[in-house]
C-alpha positions in Angstrom: -12.3 26.8 20.9 -15.8 27.7 22.0 -18.7 29.7 20.0 -18.3 32.7 22.4 -14.5 32.9 21.5 -15.1 32.4 17.8 -17.8 35.2 18.0 -15.3 37.4 19.4 -13.1 36.6 17.0 -14.9 37.3 14.1 -16.6 40.5 15.1 -12.7 42.0 15.8 -12.2 40.7 12.2 -15.0 42.1 10.7 -14.1 45.8 12.4 -10.4 45.4 11.3 -11.8 44.9 7.0 -14.4 47.9 7.6 -11.4 50.1 8.2 -9.6 48.5 5.3 -12.5 49.3 3.5 -12.6 45.4 2.1 -14.7 42.4 2.4 -13.5 39.0 2.8 -15.2 35.4 3.0 -14.0 33.0 5.7 -14.2 29.0 4.9 -15.1 27.4 8.1 -16.6 23.7 9.1 -19.9 23.8 10.7 -18.9 22.4 14.0 -20.8 23.7 17.0 -18.1 26.0 18.3 -18.5 27.9 14.6 -22.2 29.2 14.9 -23.5 31.3 12.1 -23.2 35.2 13.3 -25.6 38.1 11.9 -24.6 41.6 12.0 -21.1 41.3 10.1 -20.5 44.1 7.3 -17.3 43.0 5.6 -17.1 39.4 6.4 -19.2 36.7 4.7 -19.3 33.1 6.6 -18.8 30.3 4.3 -19.8 26.6 6.0 -18.8 23.5 4.2 -21.3 20.9 4.2 -21.4 18.3 6.5 -18.9 15.1 6.2 -16.9 17.2 3.5 -14.3 18.7 5.8 -11.1 16.2 4.8 -11.8 17.2 1.3 -12.7 20.7 1.1 -11.2 22.8 3.7 -7.7 24.0 2.9 -6.3 24.1 6.5 -6.8 20.2 6.5 -4.8 19.6 3.5 -1.4 20.0 5.3 -0.9 23.6 6.7 -2.3 22.3 10.6 0.1 19.1 9.9 2.7 21.4 8.6 2.4 23.8 11.7 2.5 20.8 14.4 5.4 19.1 12.8 7.2 22.4 13.1 6.0 22.9 16.6 6.9 19.2 17.7 10.7 19.5 15.9 11.2 22.3 18.0 9.7 20.7 21.2 12.0 17.7 20.7 15.2 20.0 20.4 14.3 21.8 24.3 13.6 18.5 25.4 17.0 17.3 24.5 19.0 20.6 25.5 16.8 19.9 29.1 18.4 16.5 29.1 22.2 17.5 28.5 21.9 19.8 31.0 20.6 16.9 33.6 17.2 18.8 34.0 13.6 18.2 33.5 11.6 20.1 30.8 8.4 21.5 31.8 7.5 24.3 29.3 5.2 27.3 30.5 2.3 28.3 28.6 4.0 31.4 27.4 6.9 29.0 25.9 4.6 27.0 24.0 3.1 30.2 22.8 6.6 31.3 21.4 7.2 27.9 20.0 3.7 28.0 18.0 4.4 31.5 17.0 7.7 30.5 15.7 6.1 27.3 14.0 3.7 29.6 11.9 6.5 31.9 10.6 7.8 28.6 9.1 4.7 27.6 7.4 5.6 28.9 3.8 3.2 30.9 1.7 4.0 27.8 -0.8 2.6 25.3 1.5 -0.7 27.5 2.4 -1.2 28.1 -1.6 -0.5 24.3 -2.7 -3.4 22.9 0.1 -5.6 25.7 -1.3 -4.9 24.4 -4.6 -5.9 20.8 -3.4 -9.3 22.2 -2.5 -10.0 23.6 -6.1 -8.5 26.7 -5.9 -6.8 26.2 -8.9 -6.1 29.8 -10.0 -3.7 30.2 -7.3 -0.9 27.5 -8.3 -0.2 25.5 -11.5 0.2 21.6 -11.0 4.0 22.3 -11.8 4.1 24.4 -8.6 2.4 21.8 -6.9 4.8 19.2 -7.4 7.7 22.0 -6.5 6.3 22.9 -3.1 5.5 18.7 -2.6 9.4 18.3 -3.1 10.2 21.3 -0.9 7.7 20.7 1.6 8.1 17.2 3.1 7.1 16.7 6.8 10.0 14.2 7.6 13.6 16.0 7.5 16.9 14.3 7.2 17.8 15.5 10.6 14.6 14.2 12.4 16.0 10.6 13.0 19.1 12.3 14.5 16.4 13.8 17.1 15.0 10.6 17.6 18.1 8.6 18.2 19.3 11.2 20.6 16.0 10.7 22.8 16.6 7.1 22.5 20.3 7.5 24.1 18.5 9.2 26.8 16.4 6.5 27.8 13.2 7.1 26.4 11.3 4.3 24.4 10.3 5.4 21.2 9.6 3.1 18.5 11.5 2.4 15.7 9.0 3.2 13.2 8.2 6.4 14.8 8.5 9.8 12.2 8.0 13.2 12.7 4.7 12.8 10.6 3.2 10.1 13.0 4.3 12.2 16.2 2.7 15.3 14.6 -0.8 13.5 14.1 -0.9 11.4 17.4 -3.5 13.9 18.9 -5.2 14.3 15.8 -8.4 12.4 17.4 -8.6 14.9 20.5 -11.3 16.9 21.0 -10.8 20.6 20.7 -14.1 22.1 20.4 -17.3 21.7 22.2 -20.9 23.3 22.7 -21.7 24.8 25.9 -24.4 23.0 27.9 -26.5 24.3 30.7 -24.3 22.6 32.9 -21.0 23.7 32.0 -22.4 27.1 32.1 -23.8 26.4 35.8 -20.6 24.6 36.7 -18.8 28.1 35.6 -21.0 30.6 37.3 -20.8 28.4 40.7 -17.2 28.0 40.9 -15.3 29.7 43.4 -12.9 32.8 42.6 -10.4 30.7 44.5 -11.0 27.5 42.1 -10.8 29.7 39.0 -7.6 31.1 40.4 -6.1 27.5 41.2 -6.9 26.5 37.7 -5.4 29.2 36.2 -1.4 28.4 35.2 0.9 30.8 37.1 3.7 32.0 35.0 7.0 32.3 37.0 8.0 35.6 38.1 10.2 37.8 35.9 12.6 40.2 36.8 11.7 43.9 35.6 13.7 45.1 32.3 14.2 48.7 31.9 14.3 50.5 28.7 18.2 51.2 29.5 18.4 47.4 29.7 16.7 46.5 26.8 19.0 49.2 24.7 21.9 47.7 26.4 21.1 44.1 25.4 20.5 45.0 21.6 24.1 46.7 21.8 25.5 43.7 23.1 23.1 41.5 20.1 24.9 44.0 17.7 28.6 43.5 18.8 27.9 39.8 18.8 26.7 39.9 15.3 29.9 41.9 14.2 32.1 39.4 16.1 31.0 36.7 14.2 30.8 35.0 10.8 27.1 34.5 9.0 25.3 36.6 11.3 24.3 39.3 8.5 20.7 38.6 8.8 20.8 39.6 12.7 21.1 43.1 11.7 17.6 43.4 10.2 16.3 41.9 13.2 18.2 43.8 15.6 16.9 47.0 13.6 13.5 45.8 14.0 13.8 45.0 17.8 15.1 48.8 18.1 12.3 50.0 16.6 10.0 48.6 18.9 11.9 49.5 21.9 11.9 53.0 20.3 7.9 52.8 20.3 7.6 51.9 23.8 10.0 54.8 24.8 7.7 57.3 22.8 4.6 55.8 24.6 6.1 56.2 28.0 7.2 59.8 27.2 3.6 60.6 26.0 2.3 58.8 29.0 4.5 61.2 31.1 3.4 64.3 29.7 0.1 63.5 30.0 0.3 62.7 33.8 2.0 66.0 34.2 -1.2 67.8 33.1 -2.9 66.7 36.4 
């Protein structure tokens, strides 16, 4: 995170809530990458006092840890799949983004509300709700030990005391924000285009997929759901994907009509 990225994001949020005619408060820490931004109309930035983030910031009360745990559990599963296929697993940036997106969907509303409750938002949950969520939202799951056992069987040296919680916390001390200095800015300006291009991760080329291919894939998924048990939930997902494909098809049709006018 940098101050410029933060400002771009905040201004996008500000415009979004202008359209919704709503006003919100964003609670954030006062690290260098979170500057105070002038000219906001619907967003109010509330900066936490120094050295109080661990106590007052809801995200630090378990939301981030929960997200990282879900992500790392997926990562281990992918590593095991690669080992079983006798392959090396080197996820691309795109694959990591997909896993992070899935991990965020697995963070429950109750977990988020519980973390806000711990920082003083007492009206969101009752004490009974918090106790219930703590029972259901344990970081370590029964199947985690099986995952670590499979990695050990594959030859990986993993200490016996390691848990999913400690694995998720292994990079907590790594710095993820910084303040842009004159030296950093000058280095970026003087970097040649070739150096910048080499520093960017190149995603492997993927074969083009037509609308017809996408529709056929949806038909296959539908047939799969009809031919197997416990697949009722698939139909809602297939319908959502079909709506997305139809939207893309409509956009293509509109663009084609526009081009015919020239």
